[in-house]
N, CA and C of each residue as an Amber inpcrd file, in Angstrom:
protein
   480
 181.7000000-105.4980000 268.7130000 181.4160000-104.3930000 269.5890000
 180.7430000-104.9610000 270.8450000 181.0650000-104.4080000 271.9620000
 180.4800000-104.8990000 273.2040000 179.8250000-103.7420000 273.9340000
 178.9950000-104.0800000 274.9040000 178.2830000-103.0290000 275.6210000
 178.0990000-103.3700000 277.0700000 177.4670000-102.4830000 277.7740000
 177.2310000-102.6430000 279.1940000 176.0830000-103.6260000 279.4180000
 176.2020000-104.4670000 280.4440000 175.1870000-105.4850000 280.7030000
 173.8630000-104.8750000 281.1430000 173.9100000-103.8080000 281.9380000
 172.6680000-103.1790000 282.3970000 171.9000000-102.5710000 281.2260000
 172.6160000-101.9370000 280.3020000 171.9670000-101.3580000 279.1270000
 171.3520000-102.4540000 278.2640000 172.0720000-103.5520000 278.0930000
 171.5410000-104.6680000 277.3050000 170.2760000-105.2340000 277.9480000
 170.2710000-105.3820000 279.2730000 169.0970000-105.9020000 279.9650000
 167.9170000-104.9440000 279.8030000 168.1770000-103.6440000 279.9140000
 167.1140000-102.6490000 279.7480000 166.5390000-102.7000000 278.3380000
 167.4120000-102.7710000 277.3390000 166.9430000-102.8270000 275.9530000
 166.1860000-104.1230000 275.6810000 166.6190000-105.2290000 276.2890000
 165.9150000-106.4960000 276.1240000 164.5110000-106.4060000 276.7280000
 164.3930000-105.7660000 277.8890000 163.0780000-105.5920000 278.5210000
 162.1870000-104.6750000 277.6940000 162.7650000-103.6280000 277.1250000
 161.9990000-102.7190000 276.2640000 161.5010000-103.4710000 275.0370000
 162.3430000-104.3320000 274.4880000 161.9630000-105.0990000 273.2990000
 160.7520000-105.9850000 273.5750000 160.6440000-106.5130000 274.7860000
 159.5210000-107.3880000 275.1120000 158.2140000-106.6150000 275.2240000
 158.2780000-105.3350000 275.5730000 157.0440000-104.5750000 275.7670000
 156.6910000-103.6680000 274.5910000 157.6410000-103.3280000 273.7420000
 157.3600000-102.4210000 272.6290000 158.3600000-102.6500000 271.5080000
 158.0520000-102.1200000 270.3330000 158.9720000-102.2310000 269.2070000
 160.1450000-101.2930000 269.4230000 161.3330000-101.8230000 269.2670000
 162.4880000-100.9380000 269.3360000 163.0590000-100.7550000 267.9360000
 163.8490000 -99.7470000 267.7780000 164.4060000 -99.4320000 266.4700000
 165.7900000-100.0230000 266.2910000 166.2260000-100.8190000 267.2380000
 167.5930000-101.3140000 267.2060000 167.7960000-102.4210000 266.1740000
 166.8450000-103.3410000 266.0410000 167.0170000-104.4720000 265.1270000
 167.2030000-104.0370000 263.6710000 166.3690000-103.1310000 263.1140000
 166.6010000-102.7210000 261.7270000 167.9160000-101.9710000 261.5340000
 168.2930000-101.1670000 262.5270000 169.5620000-100.4320000 262.4240000
 170.7360000-101.4050000 262.4910000 170.6270000-102.4060000 263.3600000
 171.6870000-103.4030000 263.4720000 171.8090000-104.1990000 262.1730000
 170.6680000-104.5490000 261.5540000 170.7050000-105.2750000 260.2860000
 171.3350000-104.4100000 259.1940000 170.9680000-103.1350000 259.1340000
 171.5310000-102.2240000 258.1410000 173.0450000-102.1030000 258.3190000
 173.4920000-101.9700000 259.5550000 174.9250000-101.8550000 259.8290000
 175.6550000-103.1440000 259.4720000 175.0510000-104.2840000 259.8000000
 175.6720000-105.5730000 259.4870000 175.7530000-105.7870000 257.9790000
 174.7130000-105.3880000 257.2520000 174.7280000-105.5160000 255.7910000
 175.8200000-104.6380000 255.1770000 176.0290000-103.4730000 255.7550000
 177.0820000-102.5870000 255.2560000 178.4620000-103.2160000 255.4650000
 178.6850000-103.7900000 256.6440000 179.9620000-104.4630000 256.9070000
 180.1180000-105.6650000 255.9830000 179.0280000-106.4100000 255.7530000
 179.0760000-107.5740000 254.8750000 179.4520000-107.1840000 253.4480000
 178.8890000-106.1000000 252.9460000 179.2230000-105.6770000 251.5810000
 180.6880000-105.2660000 251.4820000 181.2120000-104.6390000 252.5370000
 182.6330000-104.2910000 252.5440000 183.4880000-105.5500000 252.5930000
 183.0850000-106.5300000 253.4030000 183.8180000-107.8000000 253.4700000
 183.8690000-108.4630000 252.1020000 182.7200000-108.5030000 251.4310000
 182.6640000-109.1600000 250.1250000 183.5210000-108.4470000 249.0940000
 183.6770000-107.1400000 249.2390000 184.5190000-106.4230000 248.2860000
 186.0050000-106.5900000 248.6020000 186.3490000-106.8360000 249.8720000
 187.7530000-106.9500000 250.2600000 188.3060000-108.3690000 250.2050000
 187.4540000-109.3890000 250.2960000 187.9450000-110.7660000 250.3560000
 188.5660000-111.1480000 249.0150000 189.7520000-111.7800000 249.0290000
 190.3520000-112.2240000 247.7690000 189.4600000-113.2700000 247.1040000
 189.2390000-113.1140000 245.8080000 188.3190000-113.9990000 245.1000000
 189.0850000-114.8950000 244.1370000 188.9310000-116.1980000 244.3280000
 189.4360000-117.1600000 243.3590000 188.2380000-117.6810000 242.5760000
 187.3450000-118.3660000 243.2630000 186.0970000-118.8090000 242.6360000
 184.9260000-117.9350000 243.0680000 185.0680000-117.2100000 244.1670000
 183.9930000-116.3820000 244.6870000 183.0530000-117.1250000 245.6200000
 183.3160000-118.4120000 245.8530000 182.4330000-119.2100000 246.7090000
 182.5110000-118.7580000 248.1590000 183.6900000-118.3880000 248.6160000
 183.8380000-117.9560000 250.0140000 183.0910000-116.6490000 250.2510000
 183.1780000-115.7260000 249.3090000 182.4590000-114.4570000 249.4540000
 180.9500000-114.6880000 249.4380000 180.5000000-115.6410000 248.6430000
 179.0680000-115.9390000 248.5830000 178.5780000-116.6180000 249.8600000
 179.4730000-117.2610000 250.6050000 179.0770000-117.9750000 251.8280000
 178.9690000-117.0510000 253.0350000 179.4280000-115.8090000 252.9310000
 179.3340000-114.8730000 254.0520000 177.8780000-114.4740000 254.2610000
 177.4380000-114.5030000 255.5120000 176.0370000-114.2250000 255.8210000
 175.9220000-113.2910000 257.0200000 174.7210000-112.7300000 257.1880000
 174.4130000-111.8570000 258.3230000 173.3040000-112.5050000 259.1390000
 173.4580000-112.4880000 260.4620000 172.4040000-112.9340000 261.3720000
 172.2330000-111.8660000 262.4360000 170.9980000-111.3950000 262.6210000
 170.6830000-110.4250000 263.6710000 169.6140000-111.0490000 264.5560000
 169.8210000-110.9960000 265.8780000 168.8550000-111.5750000 266.8130000
 167.5440000-110.7950000 266.7710000 166.4830000-111.3980000 267.2960000
 165.1670000-110.7520000 267.2850000 165.1740000-109.4370000 268.0480000
 165.9070000-109.4030000 269.1600000 165.9450000-108.1790000 269.9610000
 166.8290000-107.1130000 269.3260000 167.6860000-107.4960000 268.3900000
 168.5800000-106.5430000 267.7560000 169.8180000-106.2400000 268.5700000
 170.0400000-106.9860000 269.6470000 171.1990000-106.7250000 270.4960000
 172.4270000-107.5060000 270.0630000 172.2760000-108.4210000 269.1180000
 173.3920000-109.2520000 268.6950000 173.3540000-109.4000000 267.1840000
 174.5060000-109.2180000 266.5450000 174.6240000-109.4320000 265.1090000
 175.8950000-110.2230000 264.8480000 175.7940000-111.2050000 263.9590000
 176.9460000-112.0060000 263.5710000 177.0940000-111.9070000 262.0680000
 178.3280000-111.6540000 261.6330000 178.6100000-111.4830000 260.2160000
 179.7540000-112.4160000 259.8690000 179.5950000-113.2100000 258.8320000
 180.6700000-114.1020000 258.4140000 180.1430000-115.4610000 258.0180000
 180.9950000-116.4690000 258.1760000 180.6320000-117.8430000 257.8530000
 179.7690000-118.3780000 258.9840000 178.5690000-118.8240000 258.6570000
 177.6510000-119.3720000 259.6690000 177.3150000-120.8050000 259.2990000
 177.2880000-121.6530000 260.2950000 176.9090000-123.0450000 260.0840000
 178.1150000-123.9550000 259.9970000 177.8940000-125.1890000 260.3860000
 178.9850000-126.1590000 260.4270000 179.4810000-126.5190000 259.0320000
 178.5650000-126.7030000 258.0880000 178.9800000-127.1200000 256.7480000
 179.8540000-126.0560000 256.0890000 179.4170000-124.7970000 256.1340000
 180.2310000-123.7330000 255.5450000 181.5180000-123.5260000 256.3310000
 181.4610000-123.6810000 257.6500000 182.6700000-123.5560000 258.4640000
 183.7080000-124.5930000 258.0990000 183.2580000-125.8240000 257.8330000
 184.1790000-126.8830000 257.4210000 184.6660000-126.6640000 255.9920000
 183.7920000-126.1740000 255.1400000 184.1440000-126.0010000 253.7280000
 185.1270000-124.8450000 253.5180000 184.9730000-123.7930000 254.3030000
 185.8120000-122.6110000 254.1240000 186.7550000-122.4070000 255.3010000
 187.3100000-123.5000000 255.8180000 188.2410000-123.4320000 256.9470000
 189.4890000-122.6250000 256.6010000 189.8330000-122.5700000 255.3370000
 191.0760000-121.9460000 254.9090000 191.0430000-120.4190000 254.9670000
 189.8860000-119.8230000 255.2290000 189.8120000-118.3610000 255.2510000
 190.6710000-117.7560000 256.3530000 190.8890000-118.4880000 257.4460000
 191.7770000-117.9740000 258.4930000 193.2090000-117.8910000 257.9800000
 193.6000000-118.8040000 257.0770000 194.9390000-118.7550000 256.5080000
 195.0640000-117.6030000 255.5150000 193.9730000-117.2870000 254.8120000
 193.9720000-116.1430000 253.8970000 194.0740000-114.8480000 254.6980000
 193.3160000-114.7640000 255.7910000 193.2890000-113.5500000 256.6150000
 194.6350000-113.2810000 257.2840000 195.2230000-114.2990000 257.8950000
 196.4210000-114.0970000 258.7140000 197.7150000-114.5430000 258.0510000
 197.6530000-115.2700000 256.9400000 198.8540000-115.7710000 256.2960000
 199.3370000-117.0510000 256.9650000 200.3830000-117.6510000 256.3890000
 200.9500000-118.8760000 256.9560000 202.4470000-118.7130000 257.1380000
 202.9960000-119.5520000 257.9840000 204.4030000-119.4750000 258.3490000
 205.3080000-120.0490000 257.2720000 204.8730000-121.0630000 256.5820000
 205.7360000-121.7720000 255.6590000 206.4840000-122.8730000 256.3860000
 207.1930000-123.6880000 255.6250000 207.8530000-124.8290000 256.2380000
 209.0320000-125.2510000 255.3870000 210.1760000-125.3380000 255.9870000
 211.3280000-125.9860000 255.3720000 211.7430000-127.0800000 256.3290000
 211.7940000-128.2920000 255.8500000 211.9460000-129.4330000 256.7390000
 213.3560000-129.8870000 256.9860000 214.3250000-128.9880000 257.0710000
 215.7000000-129.4260000 257.2770000 215.9250000-129.9990000 258.6650000
 215.4600000-129.3230000 259.6780000 215.6980000-129.7520000 261.0600000
 214.3960000-129.7520000 261.8390000 214.3390000-130.5970000 262.8570000
 213.2220000-130.5860000 263.7840000 213.4810000-129.5390000 264.8430000
 212.5110000-129.3320000 265.7090000 212.7170000-128.3650000 266.7780000
 213.8280000-128.8500000 267.6960000 214.5810000-127.9350000 268.2160000
 215.6980000-128.2900000 269.0850000 216.9370000-128.6800000 268.3090000
 216.9240000-128.4830000 266.9860000 218.1010000-128.7710000 266.1800000
 218.3240000-130.2480000 265.9170000 217.3340000-131.0890000 266.2080000
 217.4960000-132.5250000 265.9810000 217.3260000-132.8440000 264.5030000
 217.9700000-133.8890000 264.0480000 217.9010000-134.2800000 262.6390000
 216.5540000-134.8910000 262.3050000 216.1750000-134.7900000 261.0410000
 214.9200000-135.3430000 260.5470000 215.0830000-136.8170000 260.2030000
 213.9470000-137.4840000 260.0640000 213.9330000-138.8580000 259.5810000
 214.3660000-138.8730000 258.1230000 215.0020000-139.9390000 257.6890000
 215.5030000-140.0020000 256.3130000 214.5130000-140.6670000 255.3720000
 213.2780000-140.9150000 255.8250000 212.2790000-141.5520000 254.9610000
 211.7870000-140.5700000 253.9080000 211.4620000-141.1070000 252.7370000
 210.9130000-140.2810000 251.6680000 209.4650000-139.9240000 251.9560000
 209.0440000-138.7450000 251.5100000 207.6570000-138.3060000 251.6390000
 206.9540000-138.6480000 250.3270000 206.0370000-139.6020000 250.3870000
 205.3410000-140.0340000 249.1920000 203.9760000-140.5800000 249.5720000
 203.0050000-140.3840000 248.6850000 201.6920000-140.9860000 248.9120000
 201.4900000-142.1960000 248.0100000 202.5430000-142.6860000 247.3990000
 202.4740000-143.8380000 246.5160000 202.4720000-143.4360000 245.0600000
 201.9030000-142.2900000 244.7430000 201.8510000-141.8330000 243.3560000
 202.7570000-140.6270000 243.1340000 202.8900000-139.7930000 244.1390000
 203.6640000-138.5630000 243.9980000 204.8020000-138.5660000 245.0030000
 205.9910000-138.2170000 244.5280000 207.1570000-138.1240000 245.4070000
 207.3640000-136.6600000 245.7750000 207.3830000-136.3660000 247.0660000
 207.5200000-134.9960000 247.5320000 208.9350000-134.6600000 247.9600000
 209.8350000-135.5960000 247.9120000 211.1930000-135.3550000 248.3790000
 211.3000000-135.7070000 249.8410000 212.5050000-135.7300000 250.3230000
 212.7000000-136.0760000 251.7270000 212.1270000-135.0030000 252.6400000
 212.3090000-133.7480000 252.2990000 211.8490000-132.6460000 253.1410000
 211.1320000-131.6330000 252.2540000 209.8110000-131.6950000 252.1880000
 209.0980000-130.7660000 251.3040000 209.2910000-129.3160000 251.7460000
 209.4200000-128.4440000 250.7720000 209.5980000-127.0220000 251.0410000
 208.2740000-126.3210000 250.7300000 207.5870000-125.8790000 251.7710000
 206.2910000-125.2300000 251.6160000 206.4870000-123.7400000 251.8750000
 206.2570000-122.8930000 250.8670000 206.5300000-121.4660000 251.0570000
 205.5080000-120.7960000 251.9730000 205.9230000-119.7190000 252.6000000
 205.0220000-118.9250000 253.4380000 204.0570000-118.1590000 252.5440000
 202.8320000-118.0010000 253.0040000 201.8330000-117.2350000 252.2680000
 201.5800000-115.9320000 253.0050000 201.5890000-114.8140000 252.3020000
 201.3510000-113.5370000 252.9840000 199.8870000-113.3930000 253.4050000
 199.6690000-112.5590000 254.3870000 198.3090000-112.2980000 254.8610000
 197.5830000-111.3850000 253.8790000 196.3070000-111.6640000 253.6760000
 195.4210000-110.8120000 252.8760000 194.2200000-110.4690000 253.7460000
 194.3790000-109.5150000 254.6610000 193.2900000-109.2310000 255.6020000
 192.0580000-108.6540000 254.9110000 190.9030000-109.1330000 255.3150000
 189.6240000-108.6370000 254.8100000 188.6110000-108.5070000 255.9350000
 188.7810000-109.2580000 256.9930000 187.8190000-109.2600000 258.0910000
 187.9540000-108.0110000 258.9560000 189.1220000-107.7840000 259.4950000
 189.3590000-106.6290000 260.3690000 189.2090000-105.3090000 259.6130000
 189.7670000-105.1620000 258.3890000 189.5770000-103.8870000 257.6830000
 188.1120000-103.5620000 257.3980000 187.2890000-104.5790000 257.1310000
 185.8620000-104.3200000 256.8840000 185.2030000-103.7450000 258.1290000
 185.5880000-104.2560000 259.2890000 185.0310000-103.7340000 260.5440000
 185.5670000-102.3300000 260.8150000 186.8540000-102.1250000 260.5980000
 187.4680000-100.8290000 260.8910000 186.9400000 -99.7170000 259.9900000
 186.7130000-100.0250000 258.7190000 186.2270000 -99.0180000 257.7700000
 184.8380000 -98.5210000 258.1680000 184.0000000 -99.4150000 258.6530000
 182.6090000 -99.0710000 258.9640000 182.3700000 -98.7500000 260.4280000
 183.3930000 -98.7370000 261.2420000 183.2430000 -98.5890000 262.6920000
 182.4940000 -97.3150000 263.0890000 182.8990000 -96.1820000 262.5540000
 182.2750000 -94.9020000 262.9230000 180.8010000 -94.8660000 262.5210000
 180.5090000 -95.3380000 261.3170000 179.1260000 -95.3630000 260.8210000
 178.2460000 -96.2430000 261.7080000 178.7430000 -97.4320000 262.0390000
 177.9720000 -98.3870000 262.8420000 177.7260000 -97.8360000 264.2420000
 178.7610000 -97.3050000 264.8650000 178.6180000 -96.7780000 266.2270000
 177.6310000 -95.6140000 266.2540000 177.7220000 -94.7100000 265.2780000
 176.8010000 -93.5640000 265.2400000 175.3550000 -94.0290000 265.0510000
 175.1340000 -94.9910000 264.1550000 173.7720000 -95.4890000 263.9190000
 173.2060000 -96.1960000 265.1400000 174.0110000 -97.0140000 265.7920000
 173.5220000 -97.7570000 266.9620000 173.2510000 -96.8080000 268.1230000
 174.1280000 -95.8340000 268.3280000 173.8930000 -94.8510000 269.3980000
 172.5930000 -94.0830000 269.1660000 172.3580000 -93.6740000 267.9250000
 171.1310000 -92.9370000 267.6140000 169.8970000 -93.8120000 267.8340000
 169.9680000 -95.0810000 267.4300000 168.8270000 -95.9830000 267.6110000
 168.5640000 -96.2520000 269.0870000 169.6170000 -96.4300000 269.8710000
 169.4480000 -96.6400000 271.3130000 168.8290000 -95.3960000 271.9470000
 169.3050000 -94.2250000 271.5470000 168.7480000 -92.9810000 272.0760000
 167.2740000 -92.8300000 271.7580000 166.8860000 -93.1220000 270.4960000
 165.4740000 -93.0330000 270.1100000 164.6260000 -94.0440000 270.8780000
 165.1390000 -95.2590000 271.0360000 164.3870000 -96.2970000 271.7500000
 164.2110000 -95.9430000 273.2130000 165.2790000 -95.4700000 273.8540000
 165.1840000 -95.1100000 275.2740000 164.2770000 -93.9000000 275.4870000
 164.3270000 -92.9200000 274.5800000 163.4480000 -91.7560000 274.7420000
 161.9900000 -92.1480000 274.5240000 161.7440000 -93.0430000 273.5700000
 160.3840000 -93.5190000 273.3390000 159.8870000 -94.3030000 274.5580000
 160.7680000 -95.1020000 275.1690000 160.3790000 -95.8840000 276.3510000
 160.1470000 -94.9800000 277.5540000 160.9450000 -93.9210000 277.6800000
 160.7720000 -93.0280000 278.8310000 159.4850000 -92.2170000 278.7280000
 159.0330000 -91.9520000 277.5040000 157.7700000 -91.2360000 277.3200000
 156.5750000 -92.1650000 277.4750000 156.8450000 -93.4830000 277.5080000
 155.7660000 -94.4490000 277.7120000 155.0070000 -94.7880000 276.4550000
 155.5960000 -94.5230000 275.2870000 154.9170000 -94.8510000 274.0370000
 154.9870000 -96.3500000 273.8050000 153.9120000 -96.9190000 273.3020000
 153.9080000 -98.3520000 273.0040000 154.0570000 -98.5390000 271.5030000
 153.6900000 -99.6990000 271.0060000 153.8580000-100.0260000 269.5870000
 153.1790000 -98.9780000 268.7120000 153.9710000 -98.4240000 267.8050000
 153.4070000 -97.4620000 266.8750000 153.8750000 -96.1250000 267.1880000
């Protein structure tokens, strides 16, 4: 979700001078999306679902949901293939209709044949549907929190 830069700057300034209600609402909304993601993601071992995390900035203006960190990103690189599917591969011809090399495909222990046939994998979307299912709830909660924060700031109320 994206927003207007002037509104973000105003909310950031309000956050520096008083407590805003945006951060807890953003965390609640992100946790709701995360629980939906975990229920929709295909589970083999369940490790990928366990690696999904939520991060909300101190000001509450930014939330990230999903795989965070380099180690988990490298370990669960295949989730993009689960989400979008794969094309598959039949190695009869190269692009442009040119013939393939006649060398065997082998790693020394296993013979894969001259042209390995790798089937296409269908898409199993879990990322976009989790966002779409919770979209109305998240937008309503964030709008209400922004409204409460701006009204509190306009009345000049400070912490508490």
